[in-house]
C-alpha positions as CSV (number, residue, x, y, z in Angstrom):
1,M,-12.2,13.1,8.4
2,R,-13.8,16.2,7.3
3,Q,-10.6,18.2,6.4
4,S,-9.8,15.8,3.9
5,S,-13.5,16.6,1.8
6,V,-12.6,19.5,-1.1
7,R,-14.4,22.6,-1.9
8,G,-17.9,21.8,-2.8
9,E,-18.6,18.6,-1.0
10,R,-21.1,20.7,1.3
11,S,-23.4,21.6,-1.7
12,R,-23.2,18.5,-3.0
13,R,-24.0,16.6,0.0
14,R,-27.4,18.7,-0.4
15,R,-28.2,17.5,-3.6
16,T,-27.3,13.6,-3.3
17,G,-25.7,13.2,-0.1
18,T,-28.7,11.7,1.9
19,Q,-28.9,8.8,-1.0
20,E,-25.7,7.8,0.4
21,L,-26.5,6.3,3.7
22,S,-29.6,4.9,2.7
23,R,-28.4,3.3,-0.3
24,D,-26.0,0.8,2.1
25,G,-28.3,0.7,5.1
26,G,-28.5,3.9,7.1
27,P,-25.4,3.8,9.2
28,Q,-23.2,3.2,6.4
29,E,-22.9,4.4,3.2
30,E,-23.0,3.6,-0.4
31,A,-20.3,1.8,-2.1
32,P,-18.1,1.5,1.3
33,S,-20.2,0.4,3.8
34,L,-21.3,-2.7,1.8
35,P,-18.0,-4.3,2.6
36,P,-19.1,-4.7,5.8
37,D,-21.6,-6.8,5.2
38,S,-20.0,-7.9,1.8
39,P,-17.4,-9.5,2.8
40,G,-18.1,-13.1,4.1
41,W,-17.4,-13.9,7.4
42,T,-16.3,-17.2,7.4
43,P,-14.6,-19.0,10.3
44,P,-11.3,-21.6,10.6
45,D,-11.9,-24.6,9.5
46,G,-10.3,-26.0,12.2
47,D,-12.7,-24.2,14.8
48,V,-15.6,-25.7,13.6
49,P,-15.5,-29.6,13.1
50,V,-19.1,-29.6,12.1
51,D,-18.2,-29.0,8.7
52,G,-14.3,-27.8,8.4
53,D,-14.9,-24.9,6.5
54,G,-16.1,-22.8,9.0
55,G,-19.7,-22.8,7.8
56,A,-22.4,-25.3,9.2
57,A,-23.6,-28.2,7.0
58,D,-26.8,-27.3,7.0
59,G,-26.1,-23.8,5.3
60,G,-28.3,-25.0,3.2
61,G,-32.0,2.6,-23.0
62,H,-33.4,6.0,-23.8
63,R,-32.7,8.9,-21.1
64,R,-30.9,6.7,-18.9
65,G,-28.8,9.8,-17.2
66,R,-31.5,12.1,-15.8
67,P,-34.5,10.2,-14.9
68,R,-33.0,7.2,-13.4
69,R,-31.0,9.6,-11.3
70,R,-33.8,11.3,-10.0
71,K,-35.6,8.0,-9.4
72,G,-32.7,7.1,-7.5
73,R,-32.3,10.2,-5.5
74,K,-35.9,10.3,-4.2
75,A,-35.7,6.8,-3.2
76,L,-32.2,7.2,-2.0
77,R,-32.7,10.2,0.2
78,W,-34.4,7.9,2.7
79,T,-31.6,7.7,5.1
80,A,-31.8,6.4,8.4
81,I,-32.8,10.0,10.1
82,G,-35.1,10.5,7.1
83,V,-36.9,7.5,7.3
84,A,-37.5,8.2,10.9
85,V,-39.0,11.2,10.1
86,L,-41.3,10.4,7.7
87,L,-42.1,6.8,9.0
88,V,-43.0,7.5,12.3
89,G,-44.0,10.9,12.0
90,G,-42.7,14.1,13.4
91,A,-39.2,15.7,14.2
92,G,-39.5,14.7,17.6
93,A,-40.2,10.9,16.7
94,G,-37.6,10.9,13.8
95,Y,-35.3,11.9,16.8
96,L,-36.3,9.5,18.7
97,Y,-35.8,6.8,16.3
98,Y,-32.5,8.5,15.1
99,E,-31.2,8.1,18.7
100,H,-32.3,4.5,18.8
101,L,-30.2,3.7,15.9
102,N,-27.7,5.1,17.5
103,S,-28.2,3.0,21.0
104,K,-27.6,-0.1,18.7
105,L,-24.5,0.7,17.2
106,R,-21.9,-1.3,19.6
107,K,-18.2,0.7,20.1
108,A,-14.8,0.3,20.7
109,P,-11.2,1.6,21.0
110,R,-9.7,2.4,17.3
111,S,-6.2,1.5,18.6
112,L,-5.2,-0.7,21.4
113,G,-1.4,-0.9,20.1
114,G,1.3,1.6,21.5
115,S,1.9,2.8,17.9
116,G,2.5,6.3,17.8
117,L,2.1,6.1,13.7
118,Q,0.2,9.2,12.9
119,K,-2.2,10.6,10.2
120,P,-0.7,11.5,6.9
121,D,0.2,15.1,6.5
122,A,-2.8,17.0,4.5
123,N,-1.7,17.7,0.8
124,A,-1.4,20.6,-1.1
125,F,-5.2,21.2,-0.7
126,G,-5.4,20.0,2.3
127,Q,-6.9,16.6,1.9
128,T,-5.9,13.3,3.2
129,P,-6.3,10.1,2.7
130,L,-9.2,7.5,4.4
131,N,-8.8,4.0,5.6
132,I,-11.2,1.9,7.3
133,L,-10.6,-1.4,8.3
134,L,-13.7,-4.1,7.7
135,L,-13.7,-7.0,9.6
136,G,-15.9,-10.2,10.0
137,S,-16.1,-11.9,13.2
138,D,-16.7,-15.6,13.7
139,G,-18.3,-15.0,17.5
140,R,-21.0,-17.6,18.4
141,N,-21.9,-15.6,21.6
142,S,-25.4,-15.9,20.4
143,K,-28.2,-18.5,19.5
144,A,-28.4,-16.7,15.8
145,N,-24.6,-17.0,15.4
146,I,-24.3,-20.5,16.6
147,K,-27.0,-21.7,14.6
148,L,-25.3,-20.1,11.5
149,G,-21.7,-21.0,12.3
150,G,-21.7,-24.3,14.1
151,A,-19.7,-25.7,16.7
152,R,-21.8,-24.7,20.1
153,Q,-18.8,-25.8,21.7
154,D,-16.8,-22.9,20.8
155,A,-19.8,-20.5,22.0
156,D,-17.5,-19.1,24.9
157,R,-14.7,-19.3,22.9
158,K,-13.5,-15.3,22.0
159,P,-14.2,-14.8,18.2
160,L,-11.2,-14.7,15.9
161,A,-11.3,-11.9,12.4
162,D,-11.8,-14.3,10.0
163,V,-12.1,-11.5,7.5
164,Q,-9.7,-8.4,7.0
165,M,-10.2,-5.8,4.0
166,L,-8.6,-2.4,4.0
167,L,-10.7,0.1,2.3
168,H,-8.4,3.1,1.0
169,V,-9.7,6.0,0.1
170,S,-7.5,8.4,-2.1
171,A,-7.4,11.9,-0.9
172,D,-8.9,13.6,-3.9
173,R,-11.7,10.7,-3.7
174,S,-10.7,10.0,-7.3
175,N,-10.2,6.7,-6.7
176,M,-10.5,3.3,-3.8
177,S,-8.6,0.4,-3.5
178,V,-9.4,-2.9,-1.2
179,I,-6.6,-4.9,0.5
180,S,-7.0,-8.7,1.7
181,I,-5.2,-11.2,3.9
182,P,-6.0,-14.1,4.6
183,R,-6.6,-15.0,7.6
184,D,-4.0,-17.1,8.5
185,T,-1.1,-14.7,8.0
186,R,1.3,-14.9,9.6
187,V,2.7,-11.6,11.2
188,P,3.7,-9.5,14.8
189,I,1.0,-8.9,16.8
190,P,1.6,-5.8,18.7
191,K,1.5,-5.9,22.8
192,C,-2.4,-4.5,23.6
193,T,-4.8,-3.9,26.3
194,D,-8.1,-4.9,26.5
195,P,-10.3,-2.1,27.1
196,K,-12.9,-4.0,29.5
197,N,-10.9,-6.0,31.8
198,H,-7.4,-4.4,31.4
199,Q,-5.7,-7.7,30.5
200,V,-2.4,-7.4,29.0
201,Y,-1.7,-9.6,26.0
202,P,1.8,-9.3,24.9
203,Q,3.7,-9.2,22.0
204,T,3.6,-12.2,19.7
205,E,3.6,-13.8,16.1
206,A,0.6,-15.4,15.3
207,A,-1.8,-15.7,12.7
208,I,-3.5,-12.2,12.1
209,N,-7.0,-13.4,12.6
210,Q,-6.2,-14.0,16.2
211,S,-5.3,-10.5,16.9
212,L,-9.2,-9.8,17.8
213,Q,-8.7,-12.3,20.4
214,H,-6.0,-9.9,22.1
215,G,-8.6,-7.4,23.3
216,G,-10.7,-6.6,20.4
217,P,-10.5,-4.9,16.9
218,G,-8.6,-2.4,18.1
219,C,-5.9,-5.0,18.5
220,T,-6.5,-5.9,14.7
221,L,-6.0,-2.5,14.0
222,A,-2.9,-1.9,15.7
223,T,-1.3,-5.4,14.0
224,W,-2.6,-3.9,10.2
225,Q,-0.8,-0.9,11.0
226,E,2.4,-2.4,12.1
227,L,2.4,-5.0,9.6
228,T,1.4,-1.9,6.3
229,G,2.7,1.7,8.0
230,I,-0.8,2.6,6.7
231,Y,-2.5,5.0,9.7
232,I,-6.2,3.5,9.5
233,D,-9.1,6.2,10.6
234,H,-11.4,3.5,11.4
235,F,-13.1,0.0,11.7
236,M,-16.4,-1.8,11.1
237,M,-17.0,-5.0,12.4
238,V,-19.7,-7.5,11.7
239,D,-20.6,-11.0,12.7
240,F,-22.2,-13.8,11.0
241,S,-26.3,-13.2,12.1
242,G,-25.5,-9.4,10.7
243,V,-24.3,-10.5,7.3
244,V,-27.4,-12.9,6.7
245,E,-29.6,-9.8,8.1
246,M,-28.3,-7.1,6.2
247,A,-28.3,-9.2,3.0
248,D,-31.9,-10.1,3.6
249,A,-32.7,-6.4,3.8
250,I,-30.9,-5.3,0.8
251,G,-32.6,-8.0,-1.2
252,G,-29.9,-9.9,-2.8
253,V,-26.7,-9.7,-4.6
254,P,-26.0,-11.4,-8.2
255,V,-22.8,-13.7,-8.0
256,C,-22.0,-16.2,-10.7
257,V,-20.1,-20.2,-11.1
258,D,-19.2,-21.0,-14.0
259,N,-20.4,-24.9,-13.3
260,N,-22.7,-26.5,-11.2
261,V,-21.3,-26.4,-7.4
262,Y,-22.2,-28.3,-3.9
263,S,-20.0,-26.6,-1.5
264,H,-19.6,-30.1,0.7
265,D,-18.1,-33.7,0.9
266,S,-17.9,-37.1,2.7
267,K,-15.7,-35.6,5.4
268,G,-18.0,-32.6,5.9
269,H,-15.8,-30.0,4.4
270,G,-17.9,-27.2,2.6
271,S,-20.4,-24.3,3.3
272,G,-23.4,-26.2,1.9
273,L,-23.8,-23.5,-0.7
274,K,-25.2,-25.4,-3.8
275,L,-25.7,-23.5,-7.0
276,T,-26.4,-24.7,-10.6
277,K,-24.2,-22.8,-13.4
278,G,-25.0,-19.1,-14.3
279,T,-25.8,-16.2,-12.2
280,H,-28.1,-16.0,-9.2
281,S,-29.1,-13.5,-6.9
282,V,-28.0,-14.5,-3.3
283,K,-29.5,-13.4,-0.1
284,G,-29.8,-14.4,3.6
285,I,-27.7,-17.8,4.6
286,Q,-27.0,-18.5,0.9
287,A,-24.9,-15.0,0.8
288,L,-23.5,-15.9,3.9
289,Q,-22.5,-19.4,2.5
290,W,-21.3,-17.9,-0.7
291,L,-18.8,-15.1,1.3
292,R,-17.7,-18.4,3.5
293,T,-17.3,-21.0,1.1
294,R,-13.7,-21.9,0.5
295,Y,-14.4,-26.0,-0.3
296,G,-16.3,-25.5,-3.9
297,F,-14.1,-23.0,-5.6
298,E,-11.2,-23.6,-8.0
299,D,-8.6,-22.3,-5.5
300,N,-9.7,-24.6,-2.3
301,T,-8.0,-22.1,0.3
302,D,-8.5,-18.5,2.2
303,I,-7.5,-17.1,-1.7
304,G,-10.2,-18.3,-3.4
305,R,-12.7,-17.2,-0.9
306,A,-10.9,-13.9,-0.9
307,K,-11.8,-13.6,-4.7
308,A,-15.2,-14.4,-4.4
309,Q,-16.0,-11.9,-1.5
310,H,-14.6,-9.0,-3.9
311,M,-16.8,-10.4,-6.7
312,Y,-19.4,-10.3,-4.3
313,M,-18.6,-6.4,-3.0
314,N,-18.3,-5.4,-6.8
315,S,-22.0,-6.4,-7.7
316,M,-23.2,-5.2,-4.3
317,V,-21.6,-1.4,-5.1
318,R,-22.9,-1.4,-8.8
319,Q,-26.5,-2.1,-8.0
320,L,-26.9,0.5,-5.3
321,K,-25.0,2.8,-7.7
322,A,-27.6,2.0,-10.3
323,G,-30.4,2.8,-7.5
324,T,-32.1,-0.6,-8.7
325,K,-32.5,-1.4,-4.7
326,L,-33.6,-0.3,-1.8
327,T,-36.6,2.1,-3.0
328,E,-39.4,1.3,-0.6
329,P,-39.4,2.7,3.1
330,G,-39.9,-0.5,4.7
331,K,-36.5,-2.2,3.1
332,L,-34.5,1.1,4.1
333,R,-36.1,1.0,7.6
334,D,-35.0,-3.2,8.3
335,L,-31.6,-2.4,6.5
336,A,-31.1,0.6,8.6
337,E,-32.4,-1.8,11.9
338,A,-30.0,-4.6,10.8
339,A,-26.9,-2.8,9.9
340,T,-26.8,-1.0,13.1
341,G,-27.6,-4.0,15.3
342,A,-25.0,-5.8,13.3
343,L,-22.1,-3.7,13.3
344,T,-19.3,-2.8,16.1
345,V,-17.6,0.6,15.1
346,D,-14.7,2.7,16.5
347,E,-15.4,5.8,19.0
348,G,-14.8,7.9,16.2
349,L,-17.8,6.5,14.3
350,D,-20.2,5.9,16.8
351,T,-23.3,7.8,15.4
352,V,-25.8,7.4,12.6
353,K,-24.8,11.1,11.3
354,K,-21.0,10.2,11.3
355,L,-21.3,7.3,9.4
356,Y,-23.6,9.2,6.9
357,D,-20.8,11.8,6.5
358,L,-18.3,9.1,5.7
359,G,-20.6,7.9,3.2
360,G,-20.2,11.4,1.6
361,D,-16.7,10.8,0.7
362,L,-17.2,7.2,-0.5
363,R,-19.9,8.1,-2.3
364,R,-17.7,10.0,-4.8
365,V,-15.5,7.0,-6.0
366,P,-16.5,6.3,-9.6
367,T,-17.1,2.1,-9.8
368,K,-14.4,1.9,-12.6
369,R,-12.0,3.3,-9.9
370,I,-12.3,0.7,-7.3
371,T,-9.4,-2.1,-7.4
372,M,-9.5,-5.0,-5.2
373,V,-6.6,-7.6,-4.4
374,T,-5.6,-10.0,-1.7
375,M,-1.9,-9.4,-0.2
376,P,0.6,-11.1,-2.6
377,W,1.7,-13.6,-0.3
378,Q,3.7,-17.1,-0.2
379,Y,4.0,-20.2,2.0
380,S,6.2,-20.6,5.0
381,P,8.8,-23.1,4.4
382,D,7.0,-25.8,6.0
383,E,3.7,-24.7,4.3
384,S,1.7,-24.5,7.5
385,Y,0.6,-21.1,7.6
386,V,1.0,-17.7,5.0
387,M,3.7,-15.1,5.0
388,P,3.6,-11.9,2.9
389,K,5.8,-12.4,-0.4
390,P,8.5,-10.3,0.1
391,G,8.7,-7.5,-2.1
392,E,5.7,-7.4,-3.8
393,A,4.0,-7.3,-0.7
394,E,5.5,-4.4,0.6
395,Q,5.5,-2.8,-2.9
396,T,1.4,-2.7,-2.4
397,F,1.3,-1.6,1.3
398,A,3.8,1.6,-0.1
399,M,1.4,2.4,-2.9
400,L,-1.5,2.8,-0.5
401,R,0.8,4.8,1.9
402,N,2.1,7.4,-0.9
403,D,-1.8,7.3,-2.4
404,T,-0.8,5.8,-5.5
405,A,-4.1,3.9,-6.8
406,L,-3.6,0.3,-7.5
407,D,-5.2,0.0,-10.8
408,G,-2.3,2.1,-12.2
409,K,-4.3,4.8,-13.7
410,D,-2.3,7.4,-12.0
411,A,0.3,6.6,-13.7
412,K,-0.7,8.3,-16.9
413,K,-1.0,12.2,-14.6
414,K,1.5,14.3,-16.9
415,A,4.5,15.1,-15.2
416,T,5.8,18.6,-14.7
417,P,9.3,19.5,-15.2
418,D,11.6,19.5,-12.0
419,P,12.3,23.1,-10.9
420,K,15.4,24.7,-9.9
421,P,17.2,25.2,-6.3
422,S,16.0,29.1,-5.6
423,T,18.3,28.9,-1.9
424,P,21.8,28.2,-1.5
425,K,22.2,24.9,0.4
426,G,24.1,26.5,2.8
427,E,20.9,28.8,3.8
428,L,18.3,26.5,3.7
429,E,16.4,25.6,6.8
430,V,15.4,21.9,7.2
431,V,14.4,19.8,10.7
432,V,15.3,16.5,10.5
433,Q,13.0,13.7,12.9
434,N,13.5,10.4,14.1
435,G,10.8,8.0,12.5
436,T,12.0,5.3,13.7
437,N,9.6,4.4,16.7
438,S,7.9,0.9,16.2
439,S,6.0,-0.9,18.9
440,V,7.5,-3.7,17.8
441,S,11.1,-3.5,16.6
442,G,11.5,-0.7,19.1
443,P,13.0,3.2,17.7
444,V,16.7,3.6,16.8
445,S,18.2,6.1,18.9
446,G,20.2,8.6,17.4
447,R,18.6,8.6,13.7
448,A,17.8,12.3,13.2
449,S,21.7,13.1,14.6
450,V,23.2,10.9,12.0
451,I,21.6,12.7,9.1
452,Q,22.0,16.0,10.4
453,Q,25.7,15.6,10.5
454,R,25.5,14.1,7.0
455,L,23.3,16.9,5.6
456,S,26.0,19.3,7.3
457,G,28.9,17.5,5.7
458,L,27.1,17.9,2.3
459,G,27.0,21.4,2.9
460,Y,23.5,22.0,4.3
461,A,24.7,23.8,7.4
462,A,21.4,25.3,8.6
463,A,20.2,21.8,9.2
464,G,18.6,21.2,12.6
465,T,17.3,18.4,14.4
466,D,13.7,17.7,16.5
467,P,14.5,15.7,19.4
468,S,10.9,14.1,19.7
469,L,10.4,10.5,18.3
470,S,7.6,9.7,15.6
471,T,6.4,6.6,13.7
472,Q,6.7,6.5,10.0
473,A,7.2,3.8,7.3
474,D,8.8,5.7,4.9
475,T,11.1,8.2,5.2
476,T,9.5,11.5,3.6
477,L,10.9,15.1,3.2
478,T,7.9,17.5,3.0
479,Y,7.7,21.2,2.2
480,R,5.1,24.0,2.3
481,D,5.3,26.1,-0.6
482,K,5.6,25.3,-4.2
483,G,8.6,27.7,-4.3
484,E,10.7,25.1,-2.0
485,R,10.0,22.5,-4.5
486,G,13.5,22.7,-6.2
487,D,15.3,23.0,-3.0
488,A,13.7,19.9,-1.2
489,L,14.5,17.9,-4.8
490,A,17.8,19.0,-4.4
491,L,17.9,17.8,-1.4
492,A,16.5,14.2,-2.0
493,K,19.2,13.9,-4.3
494,A,21.8,14.6,-2.2
495,L,20.6,11.7,0.1
496,G,19.7,9.7,-2.4
497,L,16.3,10.1,-1.4
498,P,13.6,8.9,-4.7
499,K,11.6,12.0,-5.9
500,G,8.3,9.9,-4.0
501,A,9.9,10.4,-0.7
502,V,9.5,14.8,-1.6
503,K,6.0,15.8,-1.0
504,E,4.3,19.5,-0.3
505,S,2.0,19.6,2.5
506,R,0.0,21.9,4.0
507,S,0.3,20.9,7.9
508,V,4.0,21.7,8.2
509,R,5.3,25.0,9.1
510,E,9.0,24.1,7.9
511,M,10.5,21.8,5.3
512,R,11.0,18.7,7.6
513,L,12.9,15.2,6.7
514,V,11.3,12.4,8.8
515,V,13.7,9.5,8.9
516,G,11.7,6.6,8.7
517,N,11.7,3.2,9.3
518,D,13.1,2.1,5.7
519,W,15.9,3.9,6.4
520,R,17.3,2.6,10.4
521,N,20.7,2.4,9.7
522,G,24.1,4.2,8.1
523,A,24.1,7.4,6.7
524,D,23.4,6.7,3.1
525,Y,19.8,6.2,1.7
526,P,19.6,2.4,1.1
527,K,18.2,1.1,-2.6
528,Q,15.0,0.2,-3.2
529,P,13.9,-2.3,-5.6
530,G,13.1,-0.8,-8.9
531,G,15.5,2.4,-7.8
532,D,14.1,5.8,-7.9
533,K,11.3,4.8,-10.2
534,A,7.6,4.3,-7.3
535,A,5.8,1.3,-8.3
536,D,2.7,2.7,-10.4
537,K,0.5,-0.7,-10.2
538,A,-0.4,-2.9,-8.0
539,P,1.7,-6.3,-8.8
540,E,0.4,-9.2,-10.6
541,S,0.3,-11.8,-7.6
542,A,-2.1,-9.1,-5.9
543,D,-4.9,-10.6,-8.5
544,A,-6.8,-7.8,-9.0
545,L,-10.2,-7.3,-9.7
546,N,-11.9,-3.8,-11.1
547,G,-15.1,-2.7,-9.6
548,E,-17.1,-2.5,-13.2
549,D,-16.1,-6.3,-14.0
550,K,-19.4,-7.7,-14.5
551,K,-17.9,-10.8,-16.4
552,A,-16.7,-12.1,-13.5
553,C,-17.0,-15.6,-12.6
554,M,-15.7,-18.2,-9.8
555,K,-14.4,-21.0,-11.3
556,V,-15.8,-24.3,-9.7
557,N,-13.4,-27.2,-8.7
558,P,-14.6,-30.4,-10.5
559,Q,-14.7,-32.2,-7.3
560,Y,-17.5,-29.8,-5.7
561,S,-19.9,-29.9,-8.9
562,F,-22.8,-32.0,-9.6
């Protein structure tokens, strides 16, 4: 994770780095760590007959810049570690408190699937993107969760991952994209092995929220990787009670409704959320109700609920960045306690220090470059479940795989003229590798040889093969030195590859062509929708919301107004 940092980050952290951890609750970071507690954790309607919505019916000006930043920095230096030292009094006691917070974090393996998907190669500056899966569990394995989630008879049921968001931070940390997937989206769930009892769950096709029941969050991460082709670095998962505790510690988040709303009807549907028209600061159970509300907003579906969750997250990010919360050591300690006690993280984020370092990357993203979307979707022919919308869902995933911002602002970057080839193609050394391995579909044997023979027929006599298998969604042609770009572009053109497939990377030793799952058969690269031009903005169906949209307000369904 740290290899993706840019020059100067270490010195920058000395100045502002400590504010990330405290702002968002010790273990998590300012803008990003809020996602775990902001995406509402909502149980499935069918699993909670109490209310049908997965919730309990009882739910019940001047010199702006410098002075404000100084105040914010002073307050936000109270990291989980700093709070320990300053509150308990003494380095020894501070260390003990730090270890106490570490012990509260629950850990689980990062991935339970057998996918060979690898972390993307570093770019020309040695940077790599950062992908974090944020999960909300509907687990009822405690008295607190049963009280908040209802359905006591489901106390022993394995939890479902009813909130799922992938947070993608660009390699240069200039932008962040968050994509939600509706909980009942039907997807292939790869074979997973439970790390606790070693039970093997065979590959199947089911609602994506059921993946959590196949061994834990590591199987949900493996399912996302299989669906999107995106390598995911980490996951964070929180449950019902954790959302309430963290919302209380934060002190409330402003949300808006365009009319009076009461999420409750005669059939018991609804989260219990009751608000009058306008903006309200919600916290505790009321925050949970907002994040779980399905019946009440204009679109009485998981899609409408995802939009409400995005609004909540954006509002929280803006507040924390403005330094308007958590200025008291006691509140910071409460948030550190709540966050570490509520989180389950992968083994790569198993300490407060690692979570703190993660925040150093996340905080660098300006709010105006945060974009939240929902995966483009459509109903199945019988309307019994949701499925990825052909073309547009893959377009969105491909943008994240290619580290392209969903807000469309990357398209404004100036293009430079293509350099000319400098090496005779008969002498150009390139290694071809089969990247069609897949834990669901399996690899296509012989792909490297087929494309190497194709290159030989085109005059690239020095092309060779690498017999090892890899897993990659997109076919890529990488080169190490800028002087090789002209040769790489010429080779890509000869094969019919788009320019976007050609990438400079410090991670490769030689020019390397990896044949991805987008080219599983034939010697000619298949034509892609949109031709050679890659998408530069999220499709309209993704319903994008910008991080600085302060006017966003949920539309209320008239049937749930009062």
